[in-house]
C-alpha positions as CSV (number, residue, x, y, z in Angstrom):
1,M,-26.9,-88.7,32.3
2,L,-23.6,-87.6,30.7
3,Q,-21.0,-90.3,31.0
4,G,-18.9,-89.9,34.1
5,C,-21.8,-88.4,36.2
6,V,-23.8,-90.2,38.8
7,P,-27.6,-89.9,38.5
8,W,-30.1,-89.7,41.4
9,P,-31.7,-93.0,42.1
10,E,-35.0,-93.3,40.1
11,E,-37.0,-93.5,43.3
12,A,-35.6,-90.2,44.5
13,A,-35.9,-88.5,41.1
14,A,-39.6,-89.5,40.9
15,R,-40.2,-88.2,44.3
16,Y,-38.7,-84.8,43.6
17,R,-40.7,-84.5,40.4
18,A,-43.9,-85.5,42.2
19,A,-43.2,-82.9,44.9
20,G,-42.9,-80.2,42.2
21,Y,-39.2,-79.5,42.8
22,W,-38.2,-80.7,39.4
23,R,-40.5,-79.2,36.7
24,G,-38.7,-80.0,33.5
25,E,-37.4,-76.5,33.1
26,V,-34.2,-76.0,31.0
27,L,-31.8,-73.2,31.8
28,G,-31.4,-72.0,28.3
29,G,-35.0,-70.6,28.4
30,L,-34.4,-68.3,31.3
31,T,-34.7,-65.1,29.2
32,A,-37.1,-66.3,26.6
33,E,-40.5,-65.6,28.2
34,T,-39.6,-62.0,29.3
35,A,-38.0,-61.3,25.9
36,K,-41.4,-62.0,24.4
37,S,-43.7,-60.4,27.0
38,D,-41.5,-57.4,27.8
39,P,-38.6,-57.2,25.4
40,G,-37.4,-53.7,26.5
41,R,-37.1,-54.7,30.1
42,I,-33.5,-54.4,31.4
43,A,-31.9,-57.8,32.0
44,I,-28.3,-57.0,32.6
45,V,-26.3,-53.9,33.6
46,A,-22.6,-54.3,33.0
47,G,-19.7,-52.1,32.1
48,G,-21.9,-49.0,32.1
49,R,-24.3,-50.4,29.5
50,R,-27.9,-51.7,29.9
51,H,-28.9,-54.8,28.0
52,T,-32.5,-55.6,27.4
53,Y,-34.1,-59.1,27.6
54,A,-34.7,-59.1,23.9
55,E,-31.0,-58.2,23.2
56,V,-29.6,-60.8,25.6
57,N,-32.0,-63.5,24.3
58,E,-31.2,-62.8,20.6
59,R,-27.4,-62.8,21.3
60,A,-27.7,-66.1,23.0
61,D,-29.6,-67.5,20.0
62,R,-27.0,-66.3,17.6
63,L,-24.1,-67.5,19.7
64,A,-25.7,-70.9,20.1
65,A,-26.0,-71.2,16.3
66,G,-22.4,-70.0,15.8
67,L,-21.1,-72.6,18.3
68,H,-23.2,-75.3,16.6
69,A,-21.6,-74.2,13.3
70,L,-18.2,-74.7,14.8
71,G,-19.1,-78.3,15.7
72,V,-20.0,-77.9,19.3
73,R,-22.7,-80.5,20.1
74,A,-24.9,-81.6,23.0
75,G,-22.7,-83.3,25.6
76,D,-19.5,-81.5,24.6
77,R,-17.8,-79.7,27.4
78,V,-16.6,-76.1,27.1
79,V,-14.3,-74.5,29.7
80,V,-15.5,-71.0,30.4
81,Q,-13.2,-68.5,32.1
82,L,-14.7,-65.0,31.9
83,P,-15.0,-62.1,34.3
84,N,-18.4,-60.7,35.4
85,S,-19.7,-59.6,32.0
86,V,-22.6,-59.8,29.7
87,E,-20.5,-62.1,27.5
88,F,-20.4,-64.6,30.4
89,V,-24.2,-64.7,30.7
90,V,-24.9,-64.8,27.0
91,L,-22.3,-67.6,26.5
92,C,-23.8,-69.7,29.3
93,L,-27.3,-69.3,27.9
94,A,-26.1,-70.3,24.5
95,L,-24.4,-73.4,25.8
96,F,-27.4,-74.3,27.9
97,R,-29.5,-74.2,24.7
98,L,-27.0,-76.4,22.9
99,G,-26.9,-78.9,25.8
100,A,-23.1,-78.4,25.9
101,P,-22.2,-78.0,29.6
102,P,-19.9,-75.1,30.4
103,V,-17.2,-75.9,33.0
104,L,-17.1,-72.7,35.0
105,A,-13.6,-71.7,36.0
106,L,-12.7,-68.7,38.1
107,P,-10.9,-65.6,36.6
108,A,-8.1,-66.2,39.1
109,H,-7.3,-69.7,37.8
110,R,-4.1,-70.2,35.9
111,R,-2.4,-72.8,33.8
112,S,-2.4,-75.5,36.4
113,E,-6.1,-75.4,37.0
114,I,-7.3,-74.6,33.4
115,G,-5.1,-77.3,31.9
116,Y,-6.4,-79.8,34.4
117,L,-10.0,-78.9,33.6
118,C,-9.5,-79.1,29.8
119,S,-7.9,-82.5,30.2
120,L,-10.3,-84.0,32.7
121,T,-13.4,-83.0,30.8
122,E,-11.9,-83.5,27.3
123,A,-13.1,-80.0,26.5
124,V,-13.6,-79.1,22.9
125,A,-13.3,-75.4,23.5
126,Y,-11.9,-72.9,26.0
127,V,-13.3,-69.4,26.3
128,C,-11.3,-66.6,27.9
129,P,-10.9,-62.8,27.9
130,D,-8.0,-61.1,26.2
131,V,-6.2,-59.3,29.0
132,V,-7.5,-58.6,32.5
133,Q,-5.5,-56.6,35.1
134,G,-2.3,-57.1,33.1
135,F,-2.7,-60.9,32.7
136,D,-2.8,-62.1,29.1
137,Y,-5.1,-65.2,29.0
138,R,-4.3,-65.7,25.3
139,E,-0.7,-66.6,26.2
140,M,-1.9,-69.1,28.7
141,A,-4.3,-70.5,26.2
142,R,-1.4,-71.2,23.8
143,E,0.4,-73.1,26.5
144,I,-2.6,-75.1,27.4
145,G,-3.4,-75.9,23.8
146,R,-0.1,-77.6,23.4
147,D,-1.0,-80.1,26.1
148,A,-4.7,-80.6,25.3
149,P,-4.9,-82.2,21.9
150,G,-8.7,-82.5,22.1
151,L,-9.1,-78.7,22.5
152,R,-10.4,-77.7,19.1
153,H,-11.3,-74.0,19.7
154,V,-10.0,-71.1,21.8
155,L,-12.6,-68.3,21.7
156,V,-11.6,-64.8,23.1
157,A,-13.9,-62.1,24.4
158,G,-11.9,-59.1,23.1
159,D,-8.9,-59.0,20.9
160,P,-8.4,-62.6,19.7
161,A,-4.7,-62.2,18.8
162,G,-4.7,-65.1,16.5
163,F,-7.5,-67.0,18.0
164,R,-11.2,-66.7,17.1
165,S,-13.3,-63.8,18.4
166,L,-16.3,-64.7,20.5
167,D,-18.2,-61.8,18.9
168,E,-17.5,-63.2,15.4
169,V,-19.0,-66.5,16.4
170,A,-22.1,-64.7,17.7
171,E,-22.8,-63.2,14.3
172,A,-24.5,-66.4,13.1
173,V,-28.2,-66.6,12.1
174,P,-30.3,-68.1,14.8
175,A,-31.3,-71.8,14.1
176,E,-33.7,-74.3,15.5
177,L,-31.8,-76.6,17.9
178,P,-33.2,-79.6,19.8
179,A,-34.0,-78.8,23.4
180,P,-31.8,-80.6,26.0
181,D,-33.2,-83.1,28.4
182,P,-34.0,-81.3,31.7
183,G,-32.5,-84.3,33.6
184,E,-29.2,-83.9,31.8
185,V,-26.1,-82.0,33.1
186,A,-26.5,-78.3,32.4
187,F,-23.0,-77.2,33.6
188,F,-20.2,-77.9,36.0
189,L,-19.2,-76.0,39.1
190,L,-15.9,-76.5,40.9
191,S,-15.7,-77.9,44.4
192,G,-13.7,-76.0,47.0
193,G,-11.4,-79.1,46.9
194,T,-10.0,-81.0,49.8
195,T,-7.1,-82.8,48.2
196,G,-5.3,-81.6,45.1
197,L,-7.2,-79.9,42.2
198,P,-10.9,-79.2,42.4
199,K,-13.6,-81.9,41.8
200,L,-16.2,-81.2,39.2
201,I,-19.8,-80.8,40.3
202,P,-22.5,-81.7,37.7
203,R,-25.6,-79.5,38.1
204,T,-28.6,-80.5,36.0
205,H,-31.3,-78.3,34.5
206,D,-33.9,-79.8,36.8
207,D,-32.0,-79.3,40.1
208,Y,-30.6,-75.9,39.4
209,A,-33.8,-74.5,38.0
210,F,-35.4,-75.5,41.3
211,Q,-32.5,-73.9,43.3
212,I,-32.8,-70.5,41.6
213,R,-36.6,-70.6,41.8
214,A,-36.8,-71.5,45.4
215,T,-34.0,-69.2,46.6
216,A,-35.7,-66.3,44.8
217,E,-39.0,-67.1,46.5
218,A,-37.3,-67.3,49.9
219,M,-35.6,-64.0,49.4
220,G,-38.7,-62.3,48.1
221,F,-37.1,-61.6,44.7
222,D,-39.4,-61.1,41.8
223,E,-39.6,-59.1,38.5
224,N,-39.0,-55.9,40.5
225,G,-35.9,-57.2,42.1
226,V,-32.4,-56.0,41.2
227,Y,-29.5,-58.4,42.0
228,L,-25.9,-57.1,42.4
229,A,-23.3,-59.6,41.4
230,A,-20.2,-58.3,43.2
231,L,-18.6,-61.8,43.6
232,P,-17.4,-63.9,40.6
233,I,-20.5,-65.2,38.9
234,A,-18.7,-68.5,38.2
235,H,-19.3,-69.1,41.9
236,N,-22.5,-70.8,42.9
237,A,-23.3,-68.0,45.4
238,A,-23.5,-65.2,42.8
239,L,-24.7,-67.4,39.9
240,G,-27.7,-69.1,41.4
241,C,-28.6,-68.3,45.1
242,P,-30.7,-66.8,43.4
243,G,-27.9,-64.9,41.8
244,V,-27.8,-63.8,38.2
245,L,-29.6,-66.8,36.8
246,G,-32.4,-66.5,39.4
247,A,-32.7,-62.8,38.6
248,L,-33.2,-63.6,34.9
249,R,-35.7,-66.3,35.6
250,A,-37.8,-63.9,37.8
251,G,-37.7,-61.2,35.1
252,G,-35.6,-59.0,37.3
253,T,-32.3,-57.2,36.6
254,A,-28.8,-58.4,37.3
255,V,-26.1,-55.7,37.8
256,L,-22.6,-57.0,37.3
257,A,-19.6,-55.5,39.2
258,G,-15.9,-56.2,39.2
259,S,-15.5,-56.4,42.9
260,P,-17.4,-55.8,46.2
261,S,-15.3,-52.7,46.9
262,P,-17.5,-49.9,48.3
263,D,-16.2,-47.3,45.9
264,E,-17.5,-49.5,43.0
265,V,-20.7,-51.1,44.4
266,F,-22.2,-48.3,46.6
267,P,-22.7,-46.0,43.6
268,L,-24.2,-49.0,41.7
269,I,-26.6,-49.8,44.6
270,A,-27.8,-46.2,44.6
271,R,-28.1,-45.8,40.8
272,E,-29.7,-49.1,40.0
273,G,-31.8,-49.6,43.1
274,V,-30.2,-52.9,44.1
275,T,-32.4,-55.0,46.4
276,L,-30.3,-58.1,46.9
277,T,-26.6,-58.9,46.9
278,T,-24.1,-61.6,48.1
279,L,-20.9,-60.9,50.1
280,M,-18.2,-62.9,51.7
281,P,-17.8,-62.0,55.4
282,A,-14.4,-60.4,54.8
283,F,-16.0,-57.5,53.0
284,L,-18.6,-56.7,55.6
285,P,-16.3,-54.8,58.0
286,L,-15.2,-52.7,55.0
287,W,-18.8,-51.8,54.1
288,L,-19.5,-51.0,57.7
289,D,-16.5,-48.8,58.1
290,L,-17.0,-46.8,54.8
291,A,-20.8,-46.6,54.5
292,D,-20.9,-43.1,56.0
293,L,-18.6,-41.8,53.3
294,F,-21.1,-42.7,50.6
295,D,-24.6,-41.1,50.2
296,V,-26.4,-44.4,49.7
297,D,-29.6,-45.7,51.2
298,L,-29.3,-49.5,52.0
299,S,-32.6,-49.8,53.8
300,N,-34.1,-51.8,50.9
301,L,-31.1,-54.1,50.5
302,V,-30.9,-57.7,51.6
303,I,-27.4,-59.0,52.0
304,E,-26.6,-62.7,51.7
305,V,-23.4,-63.5,53.6
306,G,-21.7,-66.9,53.6
307,G,-18.7,-68.8,52.4
308,A,-16.6,-68.3,55.5
309,K,-16.9,-67.6,59.2
310,L,-19.0,-64.6,60.1
311,Q,-18.1,-63.1,63.4
312,P,-21.3,-62.5,65.5
313,E,-20.2,-59.0,66.5
314,I,-19.9,-58.1,62.8
315,A,-23.3,-59.6,62.0
316,A,-24.9,-57.7,64.8
317,R,-23.8,-54.3,63.3
318,V,-25.4,-54.7,59.9
319,R,-28.9,-53.7,60.7
320,P,-28.2,-50.7,63.0
321,E,-25.3,-49.3,61.0
322,L,-26.1,-50.1,57.4
323,G,-29.9,-50.3,57.6
324,A,-29.7,-53.5,55.5
325,T,-31.2,-56.9,56.2
326,L,-28.7,-59.6,56.8
327,T,-29.2,-63.3,55.8
328,H,-26.6,-65.8,56.9
329,W,-25.8,-68.7,54.6
330,F,-24.1,-72.0,54.6
331,G,-23.8,-73.0,51.0
332,M,-22.1,-75.7,48.9
333,A,-21.6,-75.7,45.1
334,E,-22.6,-79.4,45.6
335,G,-26.1,-78.3,46.2
336,L,-26.9,-78.0,49.9
337,L,-28.1,-74.5,51.0
338,C,-29.0,-73.4,54.5
339,F,-29.8,-69.8,55.3
340,T,-31.8,-67.4,57.5
341,R,-34.7,-65.7,55.8
342,P,-35.2,-61.9,55.6
343,Q,-38.2,-62.1,57.9
344,D,-36.4,-64.1,60.6
345,P,-35.8,-62.4,64.0
346,P,-32.7,-60.1,63.9
347,E,-30.7,-62.4,66.2
348,A,-31.1,-65.4,63.8
349,P,-28.3,-64.5,61.3
350,V,-26.1,-63.5,64.2
351,H,-26.0,-67.0,65.7
352,T,-27.1,-69.5,63.1
353,Q,-27.0,-70.3,59.4
354,G,-30.7,-70.9,59.3
355,R,-32.8,-73.7,57.8
356,P,-32.3,-75.8,54.6
357,L,-33.7,-74.6,51.3
358,C,-36.0,-77.5,50.8
359,P,-38.3,-79.6,53.1
360,D,-36.8,-82.7,51.4
361,D,-33.2,-81.7,52.2
362,E,-32.2,-84.5,54.5
363,M,-29.5,-83.4,57.0
364,R,-27.9,-85.5,59.6
365,V,-25.2,-84.7,62.2
366,V,-23.2,-87.8,63.0
367,D,-20.3,-88.9,65.1
368,E,-17.1,-90.7,63.8
369,D,-19.0,-94.0,63.7
370,G,-21.9,-92.5,61.6
371,R,-24.4,-92.4,64.5
372,D,-26.7,-89.4,64.8
373,V,-25.9,-87.0,67.7
374,P,-28.5,-85.2,69.8
375,A,-29.6,-81.7,69.1
376,G,-26.9,-79.2,70.2
377,A,-24.1,-81.7,69.9
378,V,-21.3,-81.3,67.4
379,G,-20.7,-83.8,64.6
380,E,-20.1,-84.1,60.9
381,L,-22.9,-82.9,58.6
382,I,-24.0,-85.4,56.0
383,A,-26.8,-84.6,53.6
384,R,-28.8,-85.5,50.5
385,G,-31.6,-83.8,48.6
386,P,-33.1,-82.6,45.3
387,C,-30.2,-80.2,44.6
388,L,-27.4,-82.3,46.1
389,L,-25.2,-84.3,43.7
390,R,-24.9,-88.0,44.1
391,G,-21.3,-88.1,42.8
392,Y,-18.5,-85.9,41.5
393,Y,-17.6,-86.1,37.8
394,R,-15.2,-88.9,36.8
395,A,-14.2,-89.6,40.4
396,P,-15.5,-93.1,41.3
397,E,-12.8,-93.8,43.9
398,Y,-13.3,-90.4,45.6
399,N,-17.1,-90.9,45.5
400,E,-16.7,-94.1,47.4
401,R,-15.3,-92.1,50.3
402,A,-17.3,-89.0,49.9
403,F,-20.7,-90.6,50.0
404,T,-22.4,-93.0,52.3
405,P,-23.9,-96.2,50.8
406,D,-27.4,-94.6,50.9
407,G,-26.3,-91.4,49.1
408,Y,-25.5,-88.9,51.8
409,L,-22.6,-86.5,51.0
410,R,-20.1,-86.4,53.8
411,T,-19.5,-82.7,53.9
412,G,-16.5,-82.6,56.2
413,D,-18.1,-79.7,58.1
414,L,-18.5,-79.9,61.9
415,V,-21.9,-78.5,62.8
416,S,-24.7,-78.7,65.4
417,L,-28.5,-78.3,65.0
418,T,-30.7,-76.3,67.3
419,E,-33.9,-77.8,68.6
420,R,-35.7,-75.9,65.9
421,G,-33.5,-77.4,63.2
422,E,-31.3,-74.4,62.6
423,L,-27.8,-75.0,61.4
424,V,-24.8,-73.8,63.4
425,V,-21.4,-74.3,61.7
426,E,-18.7,-75.1,64.2
427,G,-15.6,-75.9,62.2
428,R,-14.2,-78.1,59.4
429,I,-12.8,-81.5,59.1
430,K,-11.5,-81.1,55.6
431,D,-8.0,-79.9,54.9
432,V,-8.8,-76.6,53.2
433,V,-7.8,-73.0,54.0
434,N,-10.8,-70.8,53.7
435,R,-9.1,-67.6,52.5
436,G,-11.8,-65.0,52.5
437,G,-14.2,-67.4,50.9
438,E,-11.7,-68.8,48.4
439,K,-11.0,-72.4,49.2
440,V,-7.3,-73.3,49.0
441,P,-6.7,-77.1,49.0
442,A,-3.6,-77.6,51.2
443,E,-2.5,-80.8,49.3
444,E,-2.4,-79.1,46.0
445,V,-0.2,-76.2,47.3
446,E,2.0,-78.7,49.1
447,E,2.6,-80.7,45.9
448,H,3.9,-77.6,44.1
449,L,6.0,-76.5,47.1
450,L,7.6,-79.9,47.3
451,A,9.0,-79.4,43.8
452,H,11.2,-76.6,45.0
453,P,14.8,-77.9,45.4
454,A,15.2,-76.3,48.8
455,V,12.1,-77.9,50.3
456,R,12.4,-81.3,51.8
457,D,9.0,-81.5,53.5
458,V,6.1,-79.1,53.9
459,A,2.7,-78.8,55.4
460,V,0.2,-76.0,54.5
461,V,-2.1,-75.0,57.3
462,A,-4.7,-72.3,58.0
463,V,-3.8,-69.5,60.4
464,P,-6.2,-66.8,61.6
465,D,-6.4,-63.5,59.9
466,R,-8.6,-60.6,60.9
467,A,-9.4,-59.5,57.3
468,L,-9.8,-62.8,55.5
469,G,-10.7,-65.1,58.3
470,E,-7.8,-67.5,57.4
471,K,-4.5,-67.3,55.5
472,T,-2.2,-70.0,54.3
473,C,1.0,-70.8,56.2
474,A,3.6,-73.0,54.6
475,V,5.5,-74.9,57.3
476,V,8.7,-76.0,55.7
477,V,11.5,-78.4,56.4
478,A,14.4,-77.1,54.4
479,A,16.5,-79.5,52.3
480,A,19.9,-80.4,53.8
481,G,22.7,-78.2,52.6
482,A,20.3,-75.9,50.8
483,E,19.8,-72.2,51.6
484,P,16.3,-71.9,53.2
485,P,13.9,-70.4,50.7
486,T,12.2,-67.0,51.2
487,L,8.5,-66.5,51.2
488,G,8.8,-64.4,48.1
489,G,10.9,-67.0,46.4
490,L,8.4,-69.7,47.1
491,R,5.5,-67.6,45.9
492,D,7.3,-66.8,42.6
493,F,8.2,-70.5,42.2
494,V,4.7,-71.9,42.6
495,Q,3.1,-69.1,40.6
496,A,5.5,-69.9,37.7
497,R,4.1,-73.4,37.9
498,G,0.7,-72.0,37.1
499,L,-0.9,-71.8,40.5
500,A,-3.6,-69.2,41.0
501,E,-2.5,-66.2,43.0
502,Y,-5.0,-66.7,45.9
503,K,-3.4,-70.1,46.5
504,L,0.1,-68.8,47.1
505,P,1.3,-69.1,50.7
506,D,0.8,-66.0,52.8
507,R,3.3,-66.9,55.5
508,L,6.3,-69.1,55.9
509,R,7.6,-70.9,58.9
510,F,10.5,-73.3,59.3
511,V,10.7,-76.5,61.5
512,D,13.4,-79.2,61.8
513,A,10.7,-81.9,61.3
514,L,7.0,-82.0,60.9
515,P,5.1,-83.4,63.8
516,R,3.3,-86.7,63.2
517,T,0.4,-88.6,64.6
518,S,0.6,-92.1,66.0
519,I,-0.2,-93.5,62.5
520,G,2.4,-91.4,60.8
521,K,0.2,-88.6,59.3
522,I,1.3,-85.0,59.6
523,D,-0.2,-83.5,62.8
524,K,-1.8,-80.3,61.4
525,V,-3.7,-79.7,64.5
526,T,-0.5,-79.2,66.4
527,L,0.9,-77.0,63.6
528,R,-2.2,-74.8,63.5
529,R,-2.1,-74.3,67.2
530,R,1.7,-73.7,67.2
531,F,1.6,-71.0,64.5
532,A,-1.8,-69.4,65.0
533,D,-0.6,-66.3,66.8
534,R,2.8,-65.9,65.4
535,A,2.3,-63.4,62.6
536,D,5.6,-62.0,61.3
537,P,5.1,-59.1,59.0
538,A,8.7,-59.4,57.7
539,Q,7.8,-62.8,56.2
540,R,4.9,-61.5,54.1
541,R,5.1,-60.0,50.7
């Protein structure tokens, strides 16, 4: 396996192959079979255009050849930061065929995150759009290039403005390329992160091909299915649960949207006959409140919801008010997926996150001493399985803490299991703010805030929010003699340091000193409790 990645033990890998989970599929071939058998079938709908399987497959072949001509080889890493677009899909297919793993960054990431990813992975190329919602990614690329000497190419989808155009690279003549090893790393996802910047999650061709195949089967998604990607497809949820890649493997259609906003997606659902989509819980109330304003039939739609806490009262409204079928998910980019199935009783997604994807997903709920707790009791979820990584990329010291000696990932999630083995998520150990499904690592934000001259000490904690589930609250001890900073000032300061917008603090509170536990750690439990119900609109921006 690629240097810096941790392989599955040979015994486990042999068992997963023997069970038929890992079948030697490579992700670069997802469109090839349908392109031959039914070339005119629609693969992707994006930006008002329909793209056939034949077109997508040929573009991927040409782009793979063009990247190879630039010197991109198997094992090279390429940081990819593109919005939901046909260019994203074609580029990933091309890189899969080359065996050059894409590192999937989110459109919201900025200089801090992208520079870190380029440096950590020693990326040979960075692919970005030109301008999206007023933000010029090319300017950021110039700044990053000065600090990443190994970055040989910046490729731009759109106006290259001095860089190389992605379309130009895709004009190459297709060439025969050696197929990658299915046990090799296909691409990298980003962890939600618990401390500092995100960890990189290596996903192999073998394990991800199984994931997209098995989730499609569980959701009843086949060649007649139409998947709507309303969340960023650089996220595991919209990429492969079964997501866009699963839709292509099944011979179905993937419809790409810019957001889950009803005014954008409801017309798409009606026009394209969407049968499956994925939402964060924060968007469900909006869909419920506005559905009557749109003439759209959702009775054939299955909605996958996960990524943050779903209120039972909201879940219970989906079937009677939208007519859609709700499935409730607990998913990790690391590879563990639990979810209710469309055929489960209506109360199942209201109260549980269902069952694991695979019979060989081993889940345990343990106490602080690592002992299994009885059914119904709350403990930390630890797990291993055919999709679950055995180590983060180039993070040996972190892996020592994150995994048990026998290969179970310590998820940091507090859960319980029902007598029937259904998962119920109760809370979280890890120090992350789950802001509408976007994971904000408190320590990373704290490090940036501490650089402000008026901040002597700071703790970032989650506070409840009706729309997003949680928002970030910066609890600040002001520096002696300095004028206390404003929320707007702090947001401008950390954004100028390259922090993504969704990580900026939503609220600001001041204390004379941060509370500490008996061993000297900041007592964030006390802070969360203290500021949970003290929303001050005047301190928001």
